[in-house]
C-alpha positions, 0 to 999 in steps of 0.5 A, a space after each residue: 922478157 928473155 928474148 929481147 927484140 934488140 938482141 934478135 936483130 943484133 944476132 941476125 946482123 951478126 950472122 949475116 956479117 959472118 955467113 954472107 952468101 953462105 945460106 941459101 935454098 936448095 931442092 932435093 933431087 934424090 935420096 940415095 943410099 943410107 947407112 946406120 952408125 950407132 945412133 945416127 942414120 946417114 942419107 946420101 942426098 943430091 940437091 939443086 941450089 935454087 938461090 944465091 951465088 951458086 944457083 942452079 948448081 947440083 951438089 951432093 951432101 949427107 943428111 944426118 938423122 939422129 935418135 932424137 927426132 927433134 934434131 932431124 930434117 926429114 926430106 923427100 924428093 921435091 922438098 925445099 930445104 935451107 943449106 949452108 955452104 962452106 967455101 974454100 980459101 979460093 972461093 969454091 964449094 967445100 962442104 954443103 950442110 942441110 940446116 933445116 926446112 924452108 919456112 918463109 912461105 908459111 911465115 909470109 902466109 901468116 903475115 898475109 892473114 895478119 894484114 887481111 885481119 887488120 884491114 877487115 877490122 880497121 879499114 883504111 886505118 889499117 894503112 896506119 898500122 902497116 906504116 907503123 910496123 914498117 917504120 919500127 922494123 926499119 928504124 931497128 934494122 937501118 938506124 939502131 943496129 948501125 949506131 950500136 955497131 959503130 960504137 954509139 952509147 946504147 942508152 942514147 941510141 936506144 932512147 933516140 930510136 925509141 922516141 923517133 919510132 914513137 914520134 912517127 907512130 903518133 904522127 900517123 895516128 893523131 896527126 900534128 895536133 894538140 893530141 900529138 903534142 900532149 902525147 909526145 911530151 908525156 912519152 918524153 917525160 915517161 922515157 926519162 923516168 924509165 931511163 933513170 929507174 933503169 940506170 939505178 936498178 942495173 947499178 944496184 943489181 950489178 948486171 953486166 949484160 954478158 950472161 944474156 942471150 946474144 951477148 957472147 955472139 956480140 962479143 965475138 963479133 966485136 973481136 973478129 969483125 972489123 967495124 964492130 965496136 960494141 962493148 957496153 953490154 949494160 947499156 944494151 940492157 938499159 936500152 932494151 928496157 927503155 924500148 920495152 917501157 916506151 912500147 907499153 906506154 904508147 897505148 895508154 898515152 893515146 887512150 888518155 889523150 884521145 879520151 880527154 880531147 873528146 871530152 873537151 870537144 863534147 863539153 867546151 866549158 869543162 874546167 881543168 879540174 874536171 878534165 883531169 879527173 876524167 882523164 884519171 878515170 880513163 887511165 885507171 880503167 885502162 890500167 886495171 885491164 892491162 897491167 895483168 896482161 902486161 906481166 904475162 907478156 913480159 914473162 912469156 919468153 921465160 917459160 922454157 927457162 923457168 921450166 928447166 930450172 924447176 925440172 933440174 930442181 935448182 934452188 930458188 935462192 940461185 934462180 932469183 939471183 941469176 942475172 937472167 932472172 934479174 933482167 926479166 924482173 927488171 924489164 917487167 917491173 920497170 915497164 909496168 912502173 912506167 906504165 903506171 906513172 905515165 898515167 898522171 903525167 899524161 893527164 897533167 900534160 893533156 889537161 894543161 894543153 887542152 885547156 889552154 886558150 
């Protein structure tokens, strides 16, 4: 998957570090005269800033409308837009640029629809889902990113945070019980397996990490912003793969553990052999339905780039040896292999724990 969640958060934090208090919202007051130069129409626009340090200040700017319509921001009086303010050395407004539409209201509406759907289907269990998502996002923003910024080894940082997220999710879902112990132990073993596999294949494919989306921004931040000490880009790739692999493994681990626990309660005299055979059957059933979907999820973020490669008629030999393509395949296959291998691991661990008197 091309657009790693990890790189997304790093890019967001990078932008915040450089452009703090620069981006804000503004309302369009009026559109004045316009002129046409070659392939661009330039509109004179009056704006009133409605957020940030310059709130309620009225500014004048230009809106550029190019021949390529997808690059344009079409506005009318009363619209709200996102602007970027460039300041002078003494902290005054230098230039104002219109950077795009205000979209957060629609995004918050989508979030509301999601929450309503979750609570309608899950009832009170929906609180667990919301808490899990909140814990995941908070761990990334307030724990993982600061650790990476301050120079912690990415593999250790990503592994620690991923395991911490899994720990919180499993506690919320299963409570502190034998099911929780079996799940966290299985996931820990599966994560060690994915770390080992990732290190081996990253080394064999000689992936540097410098050619992935976001890497150049991180490199620039490291060189220009005090406090940024990120340099191990290969480690970030491995950490991203670990997080992805652990994320897909949680579902199947919970399915197997809950199923085997229910079998133990339904048949108290069940033998270890019977329990493990039933657990493997549960795992195979889940695997057959999810593995194909898993590949679709991992490769969905690469559709645009693969389309570009096809349109430009880039040779297959060049594409399959590109670092970008290698990382996509690496993440997809290691995530899928972890998904497969963790089934017998979970069955064995659960069988030993649930049949222990």
